[in-house]
MIKEPA-395183 format. One record per residue (C-alpha): residue in one letter; x, y, z. Coordinates in steps of 0.5 Angstrom, whole numbers, plus 500, padded with zeros to 3 digits. Example, Ala and Ser with C-alpha at 12.3 -4.5 7.8 and 13.67 -1.06 7.14 Angstrom:
! residues 2
a525491516;s527498514;
***
This chain:
! residues 53
m439818449;d432822448;i431827442;k432833447;h439830448;m440829441;k438836439;i443839444;a449834441;l447836434;t447843436;t454843439;i457839433;l454844428;g457850433;l464847432;i463846425;a461854424;l466856428;w471852424;m469855418;i469862420;y476861422;l478858416;g474864412;v477869416;k484866415;a484865408;d480872407;l474869404;l467871405;p463865403;p465860409;v464866414;l457867412;t456859412;g459859419;l454865421;g448861418;f450855422;l450859428;v443862427;i441855425;g444852432;a441858436;l434856433;l435849435;m437850442;l431854443;r427849440;a430844444;k429847451;k421846450;
***
């Protein structure tokens, strides 16, 4: 597995964790997990942009 595929796998896992944190934060009415989940989505998007190069 090369670096490009590893970044895609990492981004996918990070995205799933982000969605799960957002879900749990909304369900429990807590803001910090939601913000962390959104931050993970931003990081994942940046990794995907760099992985395509």
